[in-house]
Structures are given as C-alpha cells and as structure tokens.
C-alpha positions in Angstrom: -22.4 14.9 -4.8 -18.8 14.6 -5.9 -17.7 16.6 -2.7 -20.4 14.3 -0.5 -18.2 11.3 -2.2 -14.9 12.4 -1.6 -15.9 12.4 2.3 -17.3 9.0 1.9 -14.1 7.7 0.6 -11.8 9.6 3.1 -14.1 8.1 5.8 -13.6 4.3 4.4 -9.9 5.3 3.9 -9.7 6.2 7.5 -8.3 9.7 6.6 -11.2 11.7 8.3 -10.4 11.6 11.9 -7.6 11.6 14.0 -7.4 7.5 15.0 -10.0 5.9 13.3 -8.5 2.3 14.5 -7.4 3.3 18.0 -3.8 2.9 18.9 -0.8 0.5 19.2 -0.1 -2.4 17.6 -4.2 -3.8 17.6 -4.9 -0.6 15.5 -2.3 -1.1 13.0 -3.7 -4.5 12.7 -7.1 -3.2 12.6 -5.6 -0.5 10.1 -4.3 -3.5 7.5 -7.6 -5.5 7.8 -9.8 -2.3 7.1 -7.6 -1.4 4.1 -7.7 -5.0 2.9 -3.5 -4.4 2.3 -1.1 -1.7 2.3 1.8 -1.8 -0.3 5.6 -2.1 0.6 8.2 -0.1 -1.5 11.6 -0.3 -1.0 12.2 3.6 -2.1 13.6 5.6 1.0 13.9 9.5 0.2 11.3 10.0 3.4 10.0 6.8 5.3 8.9 3.8 3.3 5.6 3.5 1.9 4.4 0.9 4.0 5.3 2.9 7.4 3.9 6.1 5.9 0.5 4.8 5.0 0.1 3.6 8.6 1.2 6.3 10.5 -1.1 8.5 8.7 -4.1 6.3 10.2 -2.5 5.2 13.4 -1.1 8.2 15.3 1.5 6.4 17.8 2.4 3.8 14.4 5.8 2.5 15.5 7.6 0.7 12.7 8.6 -2.3 14.6 4.4 -3.1 14.6 4.9 -4.7 11.3 7.4 -7.2 12.9 5.6 -8.0 16.0 2.2 -8.7 14.2 3.9 -10.8 11.4 5.8 -12.8 14.3 1.9 -13.1 16.2 0.9 -14.6 12.7 -1.4 -11.7 12.4 -0.6 -10.4 8.8 1.6 -11.9 6.4 3.8 -10.6 3.2 2.3 -11.4 -0.3 0.9 -9.8 -3.4 -2.5 -8.1 -3.9 -2.0 -5.8 -7.3 2.1 -5.1 -5.8 4.1 -6.6 -2.7 1.9 -5.8 0.3 1.1 -6.5 3.6 -2.4 -8.3 4.2 -4.2 -10.0 7.1 -3.8 -13.3 7.5 -7.4 -14.2 7.7 -7.3 -13.1 4.2 -4.4 -15.7 3.3 -7.0 -18.7 1.4 -7.6 -15.8 -1.1 -3.3 -15.2 -2.0 -4.0 -19.6 -2.5 -4.9 -18.8 -6.5 -1.7 -17.2 -7.5 0.7 -19.5 -5.8 -1.4 -22.3 -7.7 -1.3 -20.3 -10.3 2.3 -20.2 -10.2 3.2 -23.3 -9.0 1.2 -24.8 -12.2 3.6 -22.3 -14.5 0.5 -19.8 -15.1 2.5 -16.8 -14.2 5.3 -15.5 -17.1 7.6 -13.8 -14.2 7.5 -16.4 -11.7 9.3 -19.5 -14.3 13.1 -19.3 -13.7 13.3 -20.6 -10.6 16.0 -24.1 -10.6 14.2 -26.8 -8.9 17.2 -28.4 -7.7 18.2 -24.8 -6.1 14.9 -24.5 -4.8 15.4 -28.0 -3.5 18.3 -27.0 -1.4 16.9 -24.0 -0.3 14.3 -25.6 1.7 16.2 -28.4 2.9 18.7 -25.8 4.6 15.7 -23.9 5.6 14.3 -27.0 6.7 17.2 -27.8 9.0 18.8 -24.8 10.3 15.5 -22.1 10.2 14.9 -18.9 9.0 17.1 -17.9 6.6 18.3 -14.4 4.7 19.1 -14.7 1.1 22.6 -13.3 1.8 23.4 -15.8 4.2 23.4 -18.6 1.3 26.3 -17.1 0.4 29.6 -19.7 1.7 32.4 -16.9 1.2 33.1 -17.7 -2.5 32.3 -15.2 -4.9 32.9 -16.4 -8.5 30.9 -14.9 -11.2 27.8 -16.8 -11.9 27.5 -18.5 -8.8 23.7 -19.7 -7.7 24.0 -18.0 -4.5 24.8 -14.7 -6.0 21.5 -12.5 -7.2 20.8 -14.1 -10.6 19.7 -18.2 -10.0 19.2 -17.8 -6.3 17.4 -15.1 -6.2 14.8 -16.2 -8.4 14.8 -19.5 -6.8 14.0 -17.5 -3.5 11.4 -15.4 -5.2 9.7 -18.5 -7.0 9.7 -20.4 -4.0 7.8 -17.3 -2.0 5.6 -16.5 -4.9 4.0 -19.9 -4.9 3.8 -20.1 -1.4 6.8 -22.6 0.0 8.5 -19.7 1.5 6.9 -16.8 4.0 8.8 -13.6 5.0 8.7 -14.4 9.0 10.9 -10.9 9.6 12.4 -7.8 8.3 15.3 -6.0 9.0 14.8 -2.9 6.8 14.5 -4.3 3.5 16.0 -7.1 4.5 13.9 -10.4 4.4 14.3 -13.7 6.4 12.7 -16.7 5.3 11.1 -19.4 6.8 8.5 -22.5 5.5 5.4 -21.8 5.2 4.2 -24.3 7.4 6.0 -22.6 10.6 4.7 -19.2 10.0 0.8 -19.9 9.3 -1.3 -20.3 12.3 -3.4 -23.3 13.5 -6.7 -24.0 11.7 -6.3 -21.8 9.1 -8.2 -22.1 5.6 -6.2 -23.7 3.1 -9.1 -24.3 0.7 -8.3 -22.5 -2.6 -11.6 -20.0 -3.1 -13.6 -20.6 -6.5 -13.7 -17.7 -8.9 -16.8 -16.3 -7.4 -15.8 -15.8 -4.2 -12.5 -14.3 -5.1 -14.1 -11.4 -7.2 -16.5 -11.6 -4.4 -13.4 -10.6 -1.7 -11.7 -8.4 -4.3 -15.6 -6.4 -4.2 -15.9 -6.5 -0.5 -12.6 -5.5 0.1 -12.5 -2.4 -2.1 -16.4 -1.5 -1.1 -14.9 -1.5 2.5 -11.7 0.6 2.3 -13.1 2.9 -0.9 -16.8 3.4 -0.8 -16.4 4.9 -4.3 -15.1 2.7 -7.0 -14.7 1.8 -10.5 -14.5 -1.6 -12.3 -10.7 -1.0 -13.3 -9.9 -0.4 -9.7 -11.8 -3.6 -8.6 -9.4 -5.4 -11.3 -6.4 -3.9 -11.1 -3.5 -5.9 -12.3 -6.0 -9.1 -12.0 -5.3 -10.7 -15.0 -7.8 -12.7 -17.4 -11.3 -12.6 -18.7 -12.9 -15.2 -16.6 -12.0 -12.9 -13.6 -13.5 -9.9 -15.7 -16.7 -11.7 -16.3 -17.1 -13.4 -12.4 -16.7 -9.5 -11.4 -19.2 -8.0 -13.8 -21.5 -10.7 -12.5 -20.7 -10.0 -8.3 -21.1 -6.1 -9.1 -24.7 -6.8 -11.3 -25.9 -8.4 -8.4 -25.2 -5.9 -5.7 -26.9 -3.1 -7.9 -30.0 -5.1 -8.8 -29.7 -5.1 -4.8 -29.7 -2.1 -4.0 -26.6 -2.1 -2.2 -24.5 -0.6 -4.9 -25.3 2.9 -6.7 -23.8 4.2 -10.3 -22.5 6.9 -10.4 -21.2 9.2 -13.5 -18.5 11.6 -13.0 -18.4 14.6 -14.8 -15.5 13.2 -16.8 -17.9 10.2 -18.1 -16.3 8.0 -16.1 -18.8 5.3 -14.3 -18.2 4.7 -10.2 -20.1 2.1 -7.7 -20.9 3.9 -4.8 -21.8 1.6 -1.4 -25.2 2.7 -0.7 -24.9 1.7 3.0 -22.2 4.3 3.9 -24.0 7.3 2.5 -25.9 7.1 5.6 -23.2 7.1 7.8 -21.8 10.5 9.7 -19.1 12.3 7.5 -17.7 15.1 9.5 -13.7 15.5 8.7 -11.1 17.0 10.6 -9.7 20.4 8.9 -6.1 19.4 8.9 -3.0 18.7 6.8 -2.1 15.4 5.5 1.1 14.4 3.8 0.5 11.2 1.6 2.5 8.8 0.7 2.5 8.5 -3.6 1.4 4.9 -2.7 -1.5 5.9 -0.4 -4.3 3.4 -0.9 -6.2 7.0 -1.5 -4.0 7.9 -4.6 -3.0 4.7 -6.4 -5.9 4.4 -8.7 -4.8 7.8 -10.4 -8.0 8.0 -12.5 -10.2 8.1 -9.4 -8.6 10.3 -8.0 -8.6 12.6 -10.8 -12.5 11.8 -11.0 -13.3 12.3 -7.8 -10.6 14.8 -6.1 -9.7 16.8 -9.3 -5.7 15.9 -9.1 -3.8 14.9 -11.7 -0.8 12.8 -10.0 2.3 10.6 -10.8 5.3 10.3 -9.3 8.5 11.5 -10.9 10.9 9.4 -9.9 10.7 7.4 -13.1 10.5 10.8 -14.9 14.3 11.6 -16.5 15.4 14.8 -14.3 14.7 17.4 -17.3 11.2 16.3 -17.3 10.4 16.7 -13.8 8.0 19.1 -13.2 7.5 18.7 -9.6 10.2 16.8 -8.5 12.0 13.4 -7.3 9.3 12.1 -5.0 6.3 15.0 -4.6 3.7 14.0 -1.9 0.3 14.5 -2.3 -1.5 17.1 0.6 -4.6 16.5 1.6 -6.5 19.4 3.1 -10.1 19.0 4.6 -11.7 16.7 1.5 -9.8 17.9 -0.9 -6.2 17.4 -2.4 -4.9 20.9 -3.0 -1.0 20.2 -3.7 2.0 18.2 -3.3 5.4 19.2 -1.3 8.7 17.6 -2.6 10.9 16.2 0.7 14.0 14.5 1.5 15.2 12.9 4.9 18.9 13.6 5.8 19.4 11.3 7.9 22.6 11.5 9.2 22.0 15.3 9.8 18.7 14.8 11.3 17.1 17.3 8.9 14.1 17.1 6.4 14.3 19.2 3.9 11.3 20.5 2.1 12.7 21.1 -1.7 9.8 22.6 -3.3 5.9 23.3 -2.7 3.9 23.6 -4.9 -0.1 24.1 -4.2 -2.9 24.1 -6.7 -5.8 24.9 -5.7 -7.5 28.6 -5.4 -9.5 29.9 -2.8 -7.6 28.6 0.3 -7.8 30.2 3.5 -4.7 30.8 3.9 -4.9 32.0 7.5 -5.7 28.3 8.7 -3.8 26.1 5.6 -0.1 27.8 6.2 -0.1 27.0 10.1 -1.7 23.1 9.4 1.0 22.5 6.8 3.8 23.7 9.2 2.1 21.3 11.7 1.6 18.6 9.4 5.9 19.5 8.0 6.9 19.3 11.4 4.9 16.0 12.4 6.3 14.5 9.3 9.7 15.8 10.1 9.4 14.2 13.6 8.4 10.5 12.0 10.8 10.4 9.9 13.5 10.9 12.7 14.5 14.1 11.5 12.9 16.7 14.2 14.7 19.6 12.0 12.1 20.8 9.7 14.6 22.5 6.9 11.7 24.8 4.9 14.0 27.6 3.4 12.8 26.7 -0.3 9.3 27.4 0.4 10.0 30.7 2.3 7.5 32.3 0.0 4.8 30.4 1.1 5.4 31.7 4.7 6.2 29.0 6.7 9.3 29.9 8.6 
C-alpha cells in the first residue's frame, strides 16, 4: 500500500512524467495553479528554490516566466506558509491574513510607522513602481528611516496587509506598486469565511499531494477556530467517501484522495534532483512516513555538526527518495561542483541508477548555467 501511495503522491506533485503541465509560460502557470503555491527562497548556493521547483515540472522552464506571469496578472507574491508565488485566482484567500495584519492581529507585522507608510504610498501613487533602495535620497545617517530599519518595516507591513504588491523581480530585488494597479479587473475581493478558507487549504493539499496529514493541512496556520473548521471539513469528506484514512507503520494518520487511487500511476525510472523547499519534501514527517527518508537542511546547522553538507538536495529515483547530493554552483567559472553524494538505499540497480544520476547532474548543471560538471569528489561512485 505504501508504494501505491508514494506513486499517487508523485503523480499529484507533477513528478511522475516528463512534462505533466506542457511547456512554456502557460505550463509554468498550470504548475503553480496545480501546486497551489511555490515557495520563494533567497539561498543561492544553487539556483533558487522557486526556479528549481518549477524546472523539475516544466522541462523548458525559464526564470523569466515568473516576471511575465506577474506582469500578466496571472500570479502574485504573498504568503502561504512562507513567501510564495500563488495563482491569482486564489487571491481572495490571502485577504484573511491581510485583514488580520491590518487589524493588528499579527505580532510579526506591527512595526510599520504610519507616517512612513503614507509617504511610501504617496510616492508610489505619484511616481509609479518603486524599489526599496530608491527611497534613499543619498544621505546615510545612522537611523535614517529609509535604511533597513523603519523603512523596511514600513514596506513589509504595507505588503503584508495588501496595500502594495510585488510587480517585478530582478534576482531577489523587488519592485512594488499599489495593489489596485496590480490586480486584474473584476477579481473577487470578498473575504472568505472560516469554512471557505479551510476548504481552500484542504482542496489545495488534496489536489497537489493526494496523501496528506491534518498537521500538513494546518502547517503554520494558527488558531483553534481554524483547526476546528478543518477537522469538520475533513470529517465531512471522510463520511462522504471522498477521503480514506490511512495509518502509517509509524502510527501517523493520513488521508488519501479516493478518486486519485483510480488514476493510472506509471512512473518514469529516472533521477530527479529536488530542492530542499520542493513541495514534495517540505513536510518532513509525511516524507519520513511515506518515503522512509529522514531529511533536514544543514545550512542552518553549525559546520562541525553537519553530516551530509551545507545544502544537500534529495535524490528521487522512481518512487523512492534514495539519497542526497551536496552541490555548489560556481557561476563565474560556469562550473557545478558536486561536493558530496550520499546514497541511502540498498539494492539499487547501479547499472541503471549511476548513468541516470550522471544525466540528472549534467542537466542540473546546465539549469544552473554551469555547463561544466565537476564530480571529482564522488569518483568512487563511478560517475566519471
């Protein structure tokens, strides 16, 4: 049963076939819409997480797709459980968090100076989109509001409460504009009820994962009221026969999308190098129960305590996560260095696996704009 559920999960994630969403910008939009969100991350040891996640699902993915889709008002940046790209169709579900921040209901976004926020809004209204660094008039006095203290907090508060939206990115530098200029005409701006919001979280997770836990549904979503509403929605779907309860060997309770069990679930036997922030692996307990893979990102661990490396990437092979590889992109040299490789599954067909891994690493190097693959550190695995 566990193998069947792994295959179901991989199909739901768009990781079972080469081009499940098609190609080009339209495929990038379909991938984001299907997944519900793609997490944005700033780490750049290899290509950033949002690009990495989409590249694994859209073979001809280009990072320029995201700015194009933002400009076309097809996607937007906001918060899911972390900073993310989301489909514009789901904008109204972000309004609950925006309203809570506006009403002072978040301890993280209470520091915006009202006077500075009004100045920022007035300047953008008059002059158009603005990058944070453009607020600096040339003076560098310590404590000036346009430096990263009060000015940054004012910007972040305006963004999180929905007054500003990101209208373009250049790397990790964002341009902001008024939300009213970034939203499509006739978009639904009604704030969803608690029940509607719980249903949205459930449907997003059901569609994109197929197998999920209650903890996963509520990941970083606070409040007893939401927990109660989610439990009611889940129980209703179980009673209707739409979800089936599954007990993992470790005692974890999960829910399975019954309709998805009837779909064909053939997999390509290839290696995929995943981002640490990939939607498949971000929920660590579920990853452990379903794929028997214990994973953590060690860039936040002191160097002396690292086991696998600074930024190890999970290796998916068929329906199993079989190990991890630590890579670094030396962009000025156009060289991708493989620092370490850890294979954690016995019984692999090495005659097929090793060439497939080499192919995956070469593709990953090209994706990172580093056509030279330096795998000398793992010569013992016969990659060269």
